[in-house]
C-alpha positions as CSV (number, residue, x, y, z in Angstrom):
1,M,-17.8,-8.7,-25.4
2,T,-21.4,-11.0,-25.2
3,P,-23.6,-11.0,-22.5
4,T,-22.0,-14.1,-20.9
5,E,-18.5,-12.4,-20.7
6,Q,-19.6,-9.3,-19.3
7,L,-21.5,-11.3,-16.7
8,L,-17.9,-13.5,-15.9
9,T,-16.2,-10.9,-16.2
10,L,-18.0,-8.8,-13.5
11,S,-18.0,-11.9,-11.3
12,K,-14.6,-12.4,-11.2
13,S,-13.3,-8.8,-11.1
14,Y,-16.5,-8.6,-7.9
15,C,-15.4,-11.4,-6.3
16,N,-11.2,-10.9,-6.2
17,L,-12.2,-7.2,-5.0
18,R,-14.4,-8.9,-2.1
19,G,-12.4,-11.6,-1.6
20,I,-15.0,-14.0,-2.0
21,S,-16.1,-17.3,-4.4
22,E,-18.0,-16.9,-7.4
23,R,-20.3,-19.5,-5.3
24,T,-20.7,-16.6,-2.7
25,A,-21.4,-14.3,-5.2
26,S,-23.7,-16.3,-6.8
27,G,-25.5,-17.2,-3.8
28,I,-26.2,-13.6,-2.9
29,I,-27.3,-12.7,-6.5
30,F,-29.2,-15.6,-7.7
31,R,-29.7,-17.5,-4.3
32,D,-28.2,-20.2,-5.9
33,S,-24.6,-20.8,-5.5
34,R,-24.3,-23.3,-8.9
35,T,-25.3,-20.2,-10.8
36,I,-22.4,-18.3,-12.1
37,V,-20.3,-21.9,-12.1
38,R,-22.8,-23.4,-14.3
39,V,-22.6,-20.4,-16.9
40,K,-18.9,-20.7,-16.6
41,A,-19.4,-24.0,-17.9
42,G,-21.4,-23.3,-20.9
43,G,-24.9,-23.2,-19.5
44,S,-27.4,-20.1,-20.2
45,L,-29.7,-17.5,-17.7
46,T,-32.8,-16.4,-18.6
47,V,-32.7,-12.5,-19.6
48,K,-34.7,-11.7,-16.5
49,N,-31.7,-13.6,-14.5
50,F,-29.0,-11.5,-16.7
51,E,-30.5,-8.4,-16.0
52,R,-30.8,-9.0,-12.1
53,A,-27.2,-9.8,-12.0
54,M,-25.6,-7.3,-14.1
55,N,-28.3,-4.9,-11.7
56,W,-27.1,-6.4,-8.6
57,F,-23.1,-5.7,-9.6
58,R,-23.8,-2.3,-10.5
59,D,-25.6,-1.3,-7.4
60,N,-23.0,-3.3,-5.2
61,W,-19.8,-2.5,-6.7
62,P,-17.2,-1.4,-4.2
63,E,-16.8,2.2,-4.6
64,D,-12.9,1.7,-4.2
65,G,-12.6,-0.6,-6.8
66,A,-12.2,-0.3,-10.4
67,W,-15.1,-1.3,-12.7
68,P,-13.8,-3.7,-15.5
69,A,-13.1,-2.2,-18.8
70,G,-14.8,-3.2,-22.2
71,I,-17.9,-2.7,-20.1
72,D,-20.5,0.1,-20.1
73,R,-21.9,0.8,-16.5
74,H,-24.0,3.2,-17.7
75,S,-25.7,1.1,-20.5
76,L,-26.7,-1.6,-18.3
77,P,-30.1,-2.8,-18.4
78,T,-32.3,-1.1,-15.5
79,R,-35.2,-2.4,-13.5
80,P,-38.4,-0.5,-13.6
81,K,-39.5,0.6,-10.2
82,R,-42.2,-0.9,-8.9
83,A,-45.0,1.6,-7.7
84,K,-45.9,0.7,-3.9
85,E,-49.6,-0.7,-3.7
86,P,-51.3,1.5,-0.9
87,A,-52.2,0.1,2.0
88,N,-55.4,-1.9,3.2
89,V,-57.6,0.7,5.6
């Protein structure tokens, strides 16, 4: 399964589980309701946005929903944790 297929599979499954549109999910994940629709139509994503989406799905997947077959949830890209900057005194 290609990265694009993984993203679209997760998007469709998540939206079906939550009863929301892909435009709504796209708006939540990317702050742009057209991104997932654009990818479905053959558009592309930056690596950064792909990783953002995959992390978002992993972190926000409904506990009562089955994770789609063919996508290894544990091998998804991880985002590095940002170190908190010390407060100015």
